[in-house]
N, C-alpha and C positions, 0 to 999 in steps of 0.2 A: 020761275025759268031768270038766270043771272042777265042780266046785260053785260052785252061785251062791248067795248070800247071798238075792238076792230070788228067786230060783225061778226065772226067765225062762228060763235052759239047759233043767230037765229039764221045763216047761211047768202047774212048781205055782203057787199064789198065793205072791205077796210076803211073808215072813216077817220080814227088816228092810230098812229102809229103809238103803240105801250112804253114809256119812256125806260130809257138805262136800266136794266136789273126787275124792272116789273114783268119784261116776258112771262119769268117765270110762275107767277100767279097769272097773267092773263092764259098761257097754255092750258091752266089746271083747271082754272073758271071755264073759258071753252067747253073742255071735255070735259068737266061738270056737267055743266047745262046739256048735255048733249044726250051723257051715262040720263038722268034723271027724264030726257025726254024718252027715253025706251031703248035706245042705242047702244048695243054692244063695243066697251069699252075696244074694238080693236078698228070696230066701224071710226070712232067717235077719232079719234089717233088719225086715221088713215085719213078721216075727213078735213081736220085742224091743219093736219102735213098738206097738203091739199093748198085750204087758201091760204096757209103762212110762205107756202114755199118749201117749205123745211120736208124732209124723210119724217114717215108713219117712227121710225126708229127713235130718233131726235126727239118728236113729242114727245113720246113714251116715255123716255130719260125724263124728262124734264117735268112730266105727268109728278110719276112718282121720285122722284129728288124734289120736288114743290108738296106730296104729300106726306111724304114723312118729317117733311120741318113743320109741319102742323100739328099745333099742339096736342091733337085727338089721335096723329099717324095721319091724319087725310083717309081715315078704312082703310091703309094700307101694312099687313102685317110685316113688322119686320125681326129679319134672322141677321144676328149679328154674326158677318164676316166672319172673325176671329174663334165662333165654334164650328162652323168647316170647315177651317184651314186646320182649327184642333183635331178634329174628327179625323179626317185626311192626313197629320199628323202623327195622330195616334194610332188607324193606322197601317203607315208605311210600319212605323217604327216598328208595330204587333206584329205584322209580316216580320222584318229582319232579322227578331228575338226568335221569332217560332226556325226562322230559315236554320241561322242561329246555333241553336237548337237539336234540331234536327242531323246537322254539321257534328256538330259534338258526340250528338249520339251514333253515330255513323261511325266516328272514329272508335267512340268505347267501344263497339260492336268489332270491328276489324281487329282492335287491341286483344278485344275477349277472344275472340275467334285467334288470335296467331297462338296467345295463352294455352287456350287448348290445346289446337297441335302441337305443344313445345310438351305440355302437361305427359297425351298422350304419348309421345317419344319415350322420353322419363320412361310410361311405366311400360314402355315394350323394352326400352335397353333393364329396367330391373326387371322384370318377367323372366327377362334370357339369362340373368347374373344369374338369378334366383336358381334356374334349371339348371347351367354349372354349378352352382354350387352345393347343389342333394348331389349330383352325380359327385364329386368330388367325398363329399361324406358317404355314399352308399362303399366308394376307392377303400376310404379310408377304412370302413366297418366290416370290408371282408378281412383284413390283415387279422 
């Protein structure tokens, strides 16, 4: 078990206040000592917080910040923020591109429908003209 300068890990009263800049390391060591005794991390954060007069969230933040600074990462898995942000940006970009493609497809479909309607009108007109020309031919052939 790690001995603590403020007695947090052993549950005793604080005997010595950590020097400025050492509070992170001390918090990390106190939490690690409690975890090694079998306590769950959330319980350890709460206990150290109560003993130090800080919130459990502050203790947790300090613990993970210090753990990441350790040579081996302190057993904390680190995920790059840029990877998460990049994934969100890529997803947003993909959604925007999909929406743009859908919009372009709808515009193209509308244009095709208008063109088909125009072709149908032209066909109807040509059919009508063809019938009229046939009538004229019949009249001319009778003469």
